N, C-alpha and C positions, 0 to 999 in steps of 0.2 A: 312719416319717415320718408327718409328722401332715399333712391337708389341711384349711383352715378354708375354708368357703363364705359367712360370715359375718362381718362384724369382731366382734360378740360372742363368737364359737367361736374366733376366731385370738386375742383378748385373753387368753382363759382360759388357752388352752395357751401361749401366748406366755410366761406369769406365771411357768411352771415351768421354763423356760429358764436355766441356768448363765448367767452372765455373763462375760466379753464376748459381745456379739451381731453377729454379722457378716450384715449385710442386701444381697441383690443384686437390684436391680427388673428386672421383666423385661416385657414385651407377648407372652411367647410366641413359640411357634413356635421353639423354642430351636435354636442351632446352639452349634459350639465354641468360639465366643467366648464366648456365654453360659458356657459350664460352666469357661473359663478363669477368670471371675469370682467361679462358685462356688469355686473352690480356692483363688483368692487369698484369698477370706474367710476360708474354712478354716483357711488356713495360719497365721493369728493369732486365730482365734477358736473357742471351743469348742463354743459353737451357731453354724449357719447358718440364715437364712432366706429364703426367696424368694419374690418375688409374682409373680403373673400377672394380667396386668389389662390390655386392650387399650383405652386412654385416650383415649374420645372428645372429650375435649375441645381436644385437641393437631392434631386432626385438623381441615383446611378443609370447607365443605360439598363442595366440589371433588376430594376427596382421597378416598384409597383405604381408608377405614373398615370398611365392607361387605367389600371384598375381600380386608384383610388375611388371611392367612394365618392357621388357628387347629388346632390338635390338644393341647387340654388332657393326653387319655390321654397320649399319646407324650410331652408335658412332663415330665408328673410321673414316668413311668418314670427318664426321663433324671437328674431329680433325686435321686431314689431311689440311685441306682446311685451321686451322688455325694454320699452320706451326708446332704442335707440332712434338719434337723432337723422343720422345719415350712413349708408351703407356704400361702401366703395367694391363694385363688384366688377372687375374689368370683362372684357366681354372674351378677349383672348389674351395668351402670355406677350403679342407683340406692344401691347401697351407697356409694357417694361420692359423687353427683348427686340426691339425692332432687329430687322434685317443688318448685319455689320455691327451689331453689340459686342464691345471686347471687353466692357470696365469692369473689374471686381473686388471685391473688399475681401483680401486675406488676412486673417487673424493668426497670427502665429502662434505654435507653443500649445496655448490652452485646446486648442483645435486637434491635436494630433494623441491625442488618447481617449479612452474610452469609445464613445460614437466615431470621432474620426479617426481610429486604429482602421474599423472594419468597413468605414464609408469616408472616404479619404477628400471627396470634394462637399460631402454634405454642407458644412457648416459654409465656404466657400457663398454657398448658394442661400446660407441663411442670413448671413452677415452680408449680404449683398441686395437681396431684397427688402431685408429692413432697415437700411439707410434709405433704399430707395422710398418706399413706404414712408419713412420719417420725411423726409423732404417733402412727400406729396401732402401727408397729411398736417404734418407740422402741429405735433402734440403738446400738450404739456404736461402729459401724465401718459404710460404707455405700461397695459397689465400681461404680465406673462404668467403662465402655470408653472409650480414647481415639480411636475411630473416631467417635464422636460429639464431638467437641472443644469445639465450641461450648457444647454443651448440657452439658458437665463444667465448662466455666468458669462457666456460667449458676449451677449447682448449688454451687459453690465462693462466689459470690456470695451466694446462699440461704440458705446454713449460717453465715455471718459475719453478715449483715444481720439474720436472726431470731432468732442467737444459740443455733442449736441444736447440743450439746453431741455432736457427731458425726468423725469423722474419717475423710475424704475419701480411698479409693486408687482410683487411676486405674490399669487393667489396660493393656496393651498391645493394640495392633490383631492380629487372628487372620486369618490369609490364606491362600486355596487354595492349591494348589501353583504355579498360575500368578500368586500376589501378587494378586487379586481380596481385597477385605476381604471379610472373611464379613457374610450381612446376611440377613434371614428376605426380604426383598426380592427377593435374587437368582432365588428362585422363581420370579418373574415373569418371567423372560429367557428369551426363544426360545433355541433351540440357536444362529443365527447370532449372537444380541445378546449371548449370554452368550461368546462367541468373540474378541466384539470387546472387550468389559467391560475385559481386564487392561490395556488401552493408559491409562487411568485411573493405575494404580499405576506404569507405566512413566513416564509426565509426572511424577510424584513423584519417583521416582526419578531422572529424567532434571535437575531442581530441585535434588535432593543432592550431584553431581556437579557440576552448575554452580558450587555453592556453594564445593564442595572445591577447584575449577579456581580460585579466586579471585574466580568473581562474584559482585559486591553490589548488583549494579542490579536493583532488585524487577521493574520491568517488563522488564525484557529477560529475566527469568527467566519469567516471567507469558507472555510472548509467543512464549518455545523449548518451553515448555507446550502452550499453543494450538496450535502450527504441528505439534508431532508429535501432537496427539489431534487435530487435520484428517485425519491419515492414515487416519482411521474415518469416514467423512462418516456413517455410520447415527447416531454419537453428536454429541449435541447439547448443548455446554457452556452451564450457565447463569452459574458463575460461575466466576474462579480468582485466588484472594486468596494476598497476602504482607501476612500482618499483625503487628501487636506482638501479644505472647502474652498481655498483661494487658489491652488494653479491644478489640483486633481492629480498630482503627485502621489503613489500609491504610499502609504505609512506601513510601518512595523508594528507600530505602537501608536493606539489613542491616546492624543494630546489634546485636548481641548476641542474645539469640533471636529468630525469626521464626517463625508459623504459616503452612505453604503449606497451603491447603485449597480443595477445589474440588466443586463438582454440576454433575452431566449426567444428561441424559435420552437411552435408552435405546430407543426404544418410548415405551410408557407408562411404563416404570419409571424412579425417578429416583436415584439413585446419590451420595454422597459420600463424599470420602477424604482424608487429611490425613496432613504430618509435619511434623515441626518441626525449623528449621535451628539453629544447625548439627547435621548427622547425629548420632548416639548421645545427643541430649538429650529429655528428657521435656517433656511440655507442664507440668506444674506442678512439676518436681522434677528432679533429675538422679542417679536413684540406680539402678544398672544391675541387671539382670534376667533371666534367662535361663530360662523355665518350663519344665517337665520332661515330655516325652512329647505334646508338641505342637507341630503344623506352624504354627509360626509364623517368620516370617523372622528369623534371627537379630538381622541388623540393624537391624528394628525393637523388636525385645524390649527395651520399657521400662520400669518400674515407676515410678509418679510417687505421692507420697504427700506430701498437705497436710495440717495440724493445726490445729485451735482454738488461739488464740494462748494460751501457757503450757502446752501439753498437748507430751507426748513420746513417743514410740514406746513400746508394752510391751516 
């Protein structure tokens, strides 16, 4: 495995890789969720590339850029065990944002809700760095996770609107044994906060059970989720959403698919999670997928694949 610390070095090494090339962009401090995405890329591509870059433009001044966990040596070792071919790990942010940088990718409407409402510059930063990574890496397949559902929809729109010839694959949310969605930010949680955190997943399970019992009133689902989370007063919900999976507009009654998503704070830590209704459906597609050798909840294991117009699976 090669690790490139500059874009020019990366491009020289990338040119030697056989196609198709699968790409997994990360901000590092890797966990099983990231590694499951690497395996998804490897399953369909002879070459796999990963990036490790804590993107400053998606953090607001009040957020945790400086404190975001980093361990490049550990991350590289984990990726090598997964047989990744090439890693892009820029030495600093100037590789992508040199002095005088002033060009941004701004996706309208879809980014104004949910995460975008409380983090108004976040998706501008996400869309910009992903577009830059696409230009540098030139992948055939890119793999993201469903845990960041709104981000996945933003990337889908980015690929379509900017005519990137890239296949987007969405992997399932990988969870701890108690249901908490794996996240690099889980490392911030105190022992008591970590003990309380799985109530977020249980609230999503409640939404699934309500749906299966015939409840289609979105506000009734939101309220029952909120009531359950209130049993852990240390958790402060920011939003609970039941929204259309295409535009993220809130729905009054569930017809077809809906994205149930939430964000909450435990002390200084902000966590997000989601599920799709009806249970067993993916955000972008409906292909059942059971990953091998992973501690993922079987009922949550959904493979989502979206292709550019006119393209088909290999």
